[in-house]
C-alpha positions in Angstrom: 9.9 -7.6 -16.0 9.1 -10.2 -18.7 11.6 -12.6 -20.2 13.7 -15.4 -18.8 16.8 -13.6 -17.6 16.6 -12.2 -14.2 18.3 -8.8 -13.9 18.1 -6.0 -11.4 16.4 -2.8 -12.7 18.9 0.1 -13.2 16.9 2.0 -10.6 14.4 0.5 -8.1 11.2 2.5 -8.2 10.9 2.3 -4.4 13.5 5.0 -4.2 11.2 7.2 -6.3 8.5 6.5 -3.8 10.8 7.4 -0.9 11.7 10.8 -2.7 7.9 11.5 -3.4 7.1 10.8 0.3 10.0 13.0 1.4 8.7 15.9 -0.6 5.1 15.6 0.5 6.2 15.2 4.1 8.3 18.3 3.9 5.3 20.5 2.8 2.7 18.8 4.9 4.5 18.8 8.2 5.6 22.4 7.6 2.0 23.3 7.2 1.2 21.7 10.5 4.1 23.1 12.5 3.9 26.6 11.0 0.9 27.1 13.1 3.4 28.1 15.9 4.9 30.8 13.6 1.5 32.2 12.5 0.2 32.4 16.0 2.5 35.3 16.8 1.1 37.8 14.1 -2.5 36.4 14.7 -2.3 37.2 18.4 -0.6 40.6 17.7 -3.4 41.6 15.2 -6.5 40.1 16.7 -5.6 39.7 20.5 -6.7 36.1 20.7 -5.5 34.0 23.7 -3.1 31.1 23.4 -5.7 28.7 24.8 -8.2 29.7 22.1 -5.7 29.3 19.3 -4.5 26.0 20.9 -8.1 24.8 20.4 -7.8 25.5 16.7 -4.7 23.3 16.6 -6.6 20.7 18.7 -9.3 20.6 16.0 -6.5 19.9 13.5 -5.2 16.9 15.4 -8.7 15.8 16.4 -9.8 15.6 12.7 -6.6 13.8 11.9 -7.2 11.3 14.6 -10.8 10.6 13.6 -10.1 10.2 9.9 -6.7 8.4 10.0 -8.3 4.9 10.4 -10.7 5.5 7.5 -7.9 6.8 5.4 -5.6 3.9 6.3 -8.4 1.4 5.3 -8.9 3.3 2.0 -5.2 3.1 1.5 -5.2 -0.7 1.9 -8.1 -1.1 -0.4 -7.4 1.5 -3.1 -3.6 2.2 -2.9 -1.5 5.2 -2.4 -2.2 7.0 -5.7 -6.0 7.0 -5.1 -5.8 8.5 -1.6 -2.6 10.5 -0.9 -2.8 13.3 -3.5 -6.2 14.3 -2.0 -4.4 15.0 1.2 -2.2 17.5 -0.6 -5.3 19.1 -2.1 -6.9 19.7 1.3 -3.7 21.1 2.8 -3.1 23.4 -0.1 -6.7 24.7 -0.2 -6.7 25.2 3.5 -3.6 27.4 3.4 -4.8 29.2 0.3 -8.2 30.1 2.0 -6.4 31.2 5.1 -5.7 34.4 3.2 -9.3 35.5 4.1 -9.1 34.9 7.9 -10.9 37.7 9.8 -12.4 35.8 12.8 -11.3 33.1 15.2 -13.6 30.5 13.7 -11.9 30.9 10.4 -8.6 29.8 12.0 -10.4 26.7 13.2 -11.9 25.9 9.8 -9.4 26.5 7.1 -5.7 26.2 8.1 -6.6 23.8 10.9 -9.6 21.5 9.8 -8.4 21.4 6.3 -4.9 20.6 7.2 -6.1 18.0 9.7 -8.0 16.2 6.9 -5.0 16.4 4.6 -2.7 15.0 7.1 -5.0 12.0 7.6 -5.0 11.3 3.8 -1.3 12.0 3.3 0.7 12.4 6.5 2.9 10.4 8.9 0.6 7.3 9.0 0.1 6.9 5.2 3.8 7.4 4.4 4.8 5.0 7.1 2.3 2.4 5.7 3.7 2.9 2.2 7.3 2.0 3.0 6.7 -1.7 3.9 5.1 -2.3 0.5 8.4 -1.5 -1.2 11.1 -2.4 1.4 11.8 -5.3 3.6 15.5 -5.5 3.9 16.2 -1.7 4.2 12.8 -0.7 5.7 14.4 1.2 8.6 16.5 3.3 6.3 13.8 3.9 3.7 11.4 4.9 6.4 14.0 7.2 8.0 14.7 8.9 4.6 11.0 9.3 3.8 10.1 10.7 7.2 13.2 13.0 7.2 11.3 15.1 4.8 9.4 16.5 7.9 12.7 17.8 9.3 13.9 19.1 6.0 10.6 21.0 5.5 11.0 22.6 8.9 14.6 23.5 8.3 13.9 25.1 5.0 10.4 26.5 5.2 9.9 27.7 8.8 12.5 30.4 8.7 11.3 31.3 5.2 7.8 31.6 6.5 8.8 33.9 9.2 10.7 36.1 6.8 7.8 36.2 4.4 5.4 37.2 7.2 7.9 40.0 8.2 8.1 41.3 4.7 4.8 40.4 3.0 2.4 39.8 5.9 0.8 36.6 7.1 -2.0 36.6 4.6 0.2 36.6 1.5 2.4 34.0 3.3 -0.6 31.7 3.7 -1.5 32.2 0.1 2.0 31.6 -1.3 2.6 28.4 0.6 -0.9 27.0 -0.1 -0.4 27.6 -3.9 3.0 26.0 -3.7 1.5 22.9 -2.4 -1.3 22.8 -4.9 1.1 23.4 -7.9 4.0 21.2 -6.7 3.0 18.5 -4.3 -0.4 17.6 -5.8 0.9 16.9 -9.3 4.0 15.2 -8.0 2.1 12.6 -5.8 -0.6 12.1 -8.5 2.0 11.3 -11.2 4.6 9.3 -9.2 2.9 7.3 -6.5 2.2 3.6 -7.1 0.6 1.0 -5.2 3.3 -1.7 -5.1 6.5 -2.8 -7.0 4.4 -5.2 -9.2 2.6 -2.3 -10.6 5.8 -1.1 -12.2 7.0 -4.5 -13.1 9.4 -4.9 -10.2 9.7 -6.9 -7.0 10.1 -6.1 -3.3 13.5 -4.4 -2.5 14.4 -4.3 -6.3 15.2 -8.0 -6.4 15.3 -9.6 -9.9 12.9 -12.3 -8.8 10.0 -12.2 -6.3 11.1 -13.2 -2.8 10.5 -16.8 -1.7 8.8 -15.7 1.4 7.3 -12.3 0.7 5.7 -10.6 3.7 2.0 -10.9 3.7 0.4 -8.0 1.8 3.6 -6.6 0.5 2.4 -6.5 -3.0 -0.7 -4.7 -2.0 -2.9 -7.4 -3.8 -4.0 -9.4 -0.7 -7.6 -8.6 0.3 -7.9 -6.1 3.0 -10.4 -6.8 5.8 -12.9 -4.2 7.1 -11.8 -1.6 9.6 -13.9 -3.2 12.4 -12.3 -6.6 11.7 -8.8 -5.1 11.8 -9.6 -3.5 15.1 -10.9 -6.7 16.5 -7.8 -8.5 15.4 -5.2 -5.9 16.7 -6.9 -5.1 20.0 -6.1 -8.7 21.3 -2.3 -8.0 20.9 -0.2 -6.5 23.7 2.0 -4.7 21.3 -1.0 -2.7 20.0 -1.7 -1.3 23.4 1.9 -0.7 24.1 2.3 1.3 20.9 -1.0 3.0 21.5 0.3 4.5 24.8 3.6 5.4 23.4 2.1 7.2 20.3 -0.3 9.1 22.7 2.6 10.5 24.6 4.4 11.3 21.3 1.4 13.2 20.1 1.2 15.0 23.5 4.9 15.9 23.2 5.2 16.8 19.6 2.1 18.9 19.3 2.1 20.7 22.7 5.8 21.8 22.7 6.1 22.5 19.0 2.8 24.5 18.8 4.1 26.7 21.7 7.8 26.8 20.8 7.9 30.0 18.9 5.9 31.8 21.6 8.0 30.2 24.3 11.2 31.4 22.7 9.9 34.9 22.0 8.9 35.0 25.8 12.4 34.0 26.6 13.6 37.2 24.8 14.6 35.7 21.5 13.8 37.8 18.5 11.0 36.3 16.2 13.7 35.7 13.5 16.1 34.0 15.8 13.3 31.9 17.3 12.3 30.8 13.8 15.9 30.1 13.0 16.2 27.7 15.9 12.8 26.1 15.0 14.2 25.6 11.5 17.4 24.1 12.7 15.3 21.8 15.0 14.1 20.4 11.6 17.7 19.8 10.5 18.5 17.8 13.6 15.3 15.9 13.3 16.1 15.0 9.7 19.5 13.7 10.9 17.8 11.7 13.7 15.3 10.1 11.5 17.7 8.2 9.2 20.4 7.8 11.9 18.1 6.4 14.5 16.3 4.4 11.8 19.7 2.9 11.0 20.6 2.4 14.7 17.3 0.7 15.3 18.2 -2.0 12.7 21.4 -2.7 14.8 20.4 -2.4 18.5 16.6 -3.2 18.2 13.6 -0.9 17.7 12.7 -0.8 21.3 16.1 0.1 22.6 16.4 2.8 20.0 12.9 4.1 21.0 13.9 4.1 24.7 17.1 6.0 23.9 15.1 8.6 21.7 12.5 9.1 24.5 15.3 9.8 27.1 16.9 12.3 24.8 13.5 14.0 24.3 13.1 14.3 28.2 16.5 15.9 28.4 15.6 18.3 25.7 12.4 19.3 27.6 14.5 19.9 30.8 16.9 22.1 28.8 14.0 24.1 27.2 12.6 24.9 30.6 15.9 26.1 31.8 16.5 28.6 28.9 14.6 31.5 30.5 16.8 31.3 33.6 20.2 31.1 31.8 22.1 34.0 30.4 23.7 32.0 27.6 20.5 31.9 25.6 22.1 31.5 22.2 24.3 28.6 23.2 21.5 26.9 25.1 19.3 27.2 22.1 21.8 25.1 20.1 22.0 22.6 22.9 18.2 22.3 23.1 17.6 21.8 19.4 20.3 19.2 19.1 19.2 17.1 22.1 15.5 17.5 21.6 15.6 17.1 17.9 17.5 13.9 18.0 14.9 12.6 20.4 12.0 13.8 18.4 13.1 12.4 15.1 14.3 9.1 16.7 10.9 8.6 18.4 9.0 9.0 15.1 11.0 6.7 13.0 11.3 4.0 15.7 7.6 4.0 16.3 7.0 3.7 12.6 9.4 0.7 12.3 8.1 -1.0 15.5 4.5 -0.7 14.1 5.5 -2.1 10.7 7.4 -5.0 12.4 4.5 -6.0 14.6 1.6 -5.4 12.1 3.0 -5.6 8.6 0.5 -7.1 6.1 -2.5 -6.2 3.9 -4.2 -4.2 6.8 -1.2 -2.2 8.0 -2.6 1.1 6.7 -5.7 0.6 8.8 -3.7 -0.5 11.8 -1.5 2.4 11.9 -4.4 4.7 11.3 -6.1 3.2 14.4 -2.8 3.9 16.3 -2.7 7.5 15.1 -6.1 8.1 16.7 -4.0 8.3 20.0 -1.4 10.5 18.4 -4.2 12.8 17.4 -5.7 12.5 20.9 -2.4 13.8 22.4 -2.5 16.6 20.0 -6.1 17.3 20.7 -5.5 17.6 24.5 -2.0 19.0 24.7 -1.9 22.4 22.8 -5.1 24.0 24.2 -4.3 22.6 27.7 -0.7 24.0 27.6 -2.1 27.3 26.3 -4.8 27.6 28.9 -2.4 26.7 31.7 0.1 29.5 30.4 -2.8 32.0 30.3 -3.7 31.2 33.9 -0.1 30.7 35.4 2.1 32.5 33.0 4.3 29.4 32.7 4.6 26.2 30.6 6.3 24.2 33.5 3.4 22.1 34.5 2.4 20.8 31.1 6.0 20.3 29.9 7.0 18.4 33.1 3.8 16.3 32.7 4.9 15.3 29.2 8.4 14.3 30.4 6.8 12.1 33.1 4.7 10.4 30.4 7.8 9.8 28.3 9.5 8.1 31.3 6.6 5.6 31.3 7.2 5.0 27.6 10.7 4.0 28.2 9.5 1.4 30.6 7.0 0.1 28.1 9.5 -0.1 25.3 12.1 -1.9 27.4 9.9 -4.3 29.4 6.5 -4.7 27.8 6.9 -4.5 24.0 7.5 -7.9 22.5 9.9 -8.2 19.6 7.9 -9.8 16.7 9.3 -13.0 15.3 11.4 -12.5 12.2 12.8 -9.2 13.4 16.2 -8.6 15.1 16.3 -8.2 18.9 19.9 -7.1 18.6 
């Protein structure tokens, strides 16, 4: 933006970044959560147990957890364009190769291990780390819009995947979705992602001049410390441990319940099509929640919005467990997806914004990557444990009630332990 006259650009490139993140999140999160849909035909064809398939999902989240800090450190050093398109490559290749599944270890390797690596390189953590480099004043809104791609993908693609499985079979469905990622998302991210506003001749928030007090590292040009040094710095801070516990229970909740949701609803006498429809509509509510709760968190404070979201998630779990015992299943399905979806989406965007408020700077990518270890740990423990408990007891009550209890603890941490960082609103 050379020249003496300061003018706003006709379009701030940060919104292009938001749109690119939105699209990538839609495809990548669908790839992750479609595991619940693909489980049904895999169990029918091969007779594998829910616990064994839950182990494959655990591998996905375990690889995500282990690689997220490394991916975050690479993001800090090299920038989004050098890292995130490779995530789409791994997800797309994993789904494409899933066409050839014929044994249980194939499920562990291609759709799960490959997707886990891809999520680490271009998933929730990396897109959350990208937003603070482009937005300060509207960070909650921008982050909410970007992350709402997850809900949009679930809304549009989960029912489509179920229909494709019904008409073409699960093998061709894996192949079609994998090729779509390789030919749509990979080129999009490779062409449009940028490291910072300065790379396109603009400034933070699209201002005509650089802000007088730019957040440290917002430009992406500040030197990024080593991953070990980042860990030593953040582990001294109470907010890091608070967020670590919150994100663990988020991972336990999101991955345990959503990985089993299609099976749960089918067990509750929903048709596979209706179960997939409700799964997809959960994405719509989640999309609504990400930007509405992101906006609300700017007004009432991140931790209050996070506590409210956690409470709604708990209510959603209680409603879900009641569905098999209530005759009005269609109505209760709608009640469940609204309450649980609002809580689910709100928890994600509030956690992302709380992390950015507390640890914004040149090493934020590595920091949120470290936090995501515990999201992945929740996903590593939860799905196989829930599956094995169901195989043994015939019920999901024990694991789901345990998750709800953990979320009660998260409410306490958000309201009474988390400290609002200086420079952010306490509302």
